[in-house]
KEFIDO-753301 format. One record per residue (C-alpha): y, z, x. Coordinates in nm, 2 decimals, always signed. Each point is the difference from the previous one (the first is absolute). Layout:
BEGIN
NODE        v        w        u
NODE        Y        Z        X
...
***
This chain:
BEGIN
NODE        v        w        u
NODE    -2.48    -0.82    -0.01
NODE    -0.08    -0.08    -0.36
NODE    -0.32    -0.18    -0.09
NODE    +0.17    -0.22    -0.25
NODE    +0.35    -0.12    -0.09
NODE    +0.25    +0.28    -0.11
NODE    +0.20    -0.03    -0.32
NODE    +0.29    +0.21    -0.14
NODE    -0.17    +0.22    -0.24
NODE    +0.27    +0.20    -0.13
NODE    +0.34    -0.16    -0.15
NODE    +0.32    +0.13    +0.18
NODE    +0.33    -0.10    -0.13
NODE    +0.33    +0.12    +0.16
NODE    +0.32    -0.02    -0.20
NODE    +0.37    +0.08    +0.11
NODE    +0.34    -0.05    -0.12
NODE    +0.19    -0.09    +0.31
NODE    +0.35    +0.13    +0.00
NODE    +0.29    -0.20    +0.08
NODE    +0.07    +0.15    +0.34
NODE    -0.01    -0.19    +0.33
NODE    -0.25    +0.06    +0.29
NODE    +0.13    +0.18    +0.29
NODE    -0.13    -0.03    +0.35
NODE    -0.17    -0.33    +0.11
NODE    -0.31    -0.20    -0.09
NODE    -0.17    +0.18    +0.27
NODE    +0.11    +0.35    -0.12
NODE    +0.12    -0.02    -0.35
NODE    +0.14    +0.29    -0.19
NODE    +0.05    +0.04    -0.39
NODE    -0.35    -0.15    -0.09
NODE    -0.19    +0.07    -0.32
NODE    -0.38    +0.03    +0.02
NODE    -0.15    -0.26    -0.25
NODE    -0.38    +0.03    +0.07
NODE    -0.23    +0.27    +0.16
NODE    -0.35    -0.13    +0.14
NODE    -0.28    +0.20    -0.11
NODE    -0.24    +0.21    +0.20
NODE    -0.21    -0.31    +0.11
NODE    +0.28    -0.24    +0.03
NODE    +0.13    -0.24    -0.26
NODE    +0.08    -0.35    -0.05
NODE    +0.31    -0.13    -0.18
NODE    -0.03    -0.32    -0.19
NODE    +0.35    -0.06    -0.16
NODE    +0.35    +0.15    +0.01
NODE    +0.24    -0.08    -0.30
NODE    +0.36    +0.03    +0.05
NODE    +0.22    +0.05    -0.33
NODE    +0.37    +0.01    +0.02
NODE    +0.11    +0.27    -0.27
NODE    +0.38    -0.03    +0.04
NODE    +0.26    -0.22    +0.13
NODE    +0.06    -0.06    +0.36
NODE    +0.34    -0.10    +0.15
NODE    -0.13    -0.09    +0.33
NODE    -0.27    -0.20    +0.16
NODE    -0.27    +0.19    +0.18
NODE    -0.35    +0.06    +0.10
NODE    -0.26    +0.24    -0.08
NODE    -0.20    +0.11    +0.30
NODE    -0.37    +0.09    -0.02
NODE    -0.14    +0.21    +0.28
NODE    -0.34    +0.14    +0.08
NODE    +0.05    +0.37    +0.10
NODE    -0.26    +0.14    +0.23
NODE    +0.05    +0.35    +0.17
NODE    +0.37    -0.01    -0.04
NODE    +0.04    -0.36    +0.15
NODE    +0.12    -0.27    -0.21
NODE    -0.14    -0.37    +0.03
NODE    +0.19    -0.26    -0.18
NODE    -0.26    -0.20    -0.23
NODE    +0.22    -0.22    -0.23
NODE    +0.35    -0.06    -0.10
NODE    +0.10    -0.12    -0.36
NODE    +0.35    -0.15    -0.04
NODE    +0.21    +0.01    -0.33
NODE    +0.33    -0.15    -0.12
NODE    +0.29    +0.12    -0.20
NODE    -0.09    +0.05    -0.36
NODE    +0.18    +0.14    -0.31
NODE    -0.28    +0.13    -0.24
NODE    +0.10    +0.04    -0.39
NODE    -0.17    -0.02    -0.33
NODE    -0.02    -0.37    +0.04
NODE    -0.05    -0.04    +0.37
NODE    -0.32    +0.14    +0.15
NODE    -0.13    +0.01    +0.36
NODE    -0.31    -0.20    +0.10
NODE    -0.24    +0.23    +0.18
NODE    -0.13    -0.10    +0.34
NODE    -0.38    +0.05    +0.03
NODE    -0.14    -0.04    +0.33
NODE    -0.40    +0.00    +0.06
NODE    -0.14    +0.12    +0.30
NODE    -0.36    -0.06    +0.10
NODE    +0.03    +0.16    +0.37
NODE    +0.18    +0.34    -0.08
NODE    -0.25    +0.27    +0.10
NODE    +0.12    +0.35    +0.06
NODE    -0.18    +0.28    +0.18
NODE    -0.02    +0.35    -0.12
NODE    +0.32    +0.18    +0.03
NODE    +0.20    -0.34    +0.00
NODE    +0.29    -0.06    -0.25
NODE    +0.21    -0.28    -0.12
NODE    +0.36    +0.07    +0.01
NODE    +0.29    -0.21    -0.15
NODE    +0.38    +0.00    +0.06
NODE    +0.30    -0.19    -0.12
NODE    +0.19    -0.18    +0.28
NODE    +0.35    +0.04    -0.16
NODE    +0.17    +0.26    -0.22
NODE    +0.04    -0.19    -0.35
NODE    -0.01    +0.11    -0.35
NODE    -0.32    -0.17    -0.04
NODE    -0.32    +0.20    -0.03
NODE    -0.37    -0.11    +0.01
NODE    -0.32    +0.09    -0.16
NODE    -0.28    -0.08    +0.24
NODE    -0.38    +0.02    -0.07
NODE    -0.27    -0.03    +0.26
NODE    -0.35    -0.07    -0.15
NODE    -0.30    +0.04    +0.20
NODE    -0.32    +0.23    +0.05
NODE    -0.15    +0.27    +0.22
NODE    -0.33    -0.05    +0.19
***
């Protein structure tokens, strides 16, 4: 046990462009996930995840966020989105979700996947730090 409080010492930022393909499998055993964030050698914390829609969507859907540990997926969060037609005059509004309790142990990853196949794609950024 540490003699004093532990703070994240090294910034860790995960970024991914989530393709417009639907999740296969189930919420217990998803397929088609994309790794967003990988914990450092001594574990990590994730402070915020930002979701930016970068192309139009033609369906309502969800982005599932999983903690992946040793080949097993644990559903952490679900982010819903609506139909949006983006253009030079219509921008999407990013969704930023702060977390103050998302701690990952060494070897853990965050994985994301879209619930439906649409032509909407997402740029997702996870900001945190390694212990």
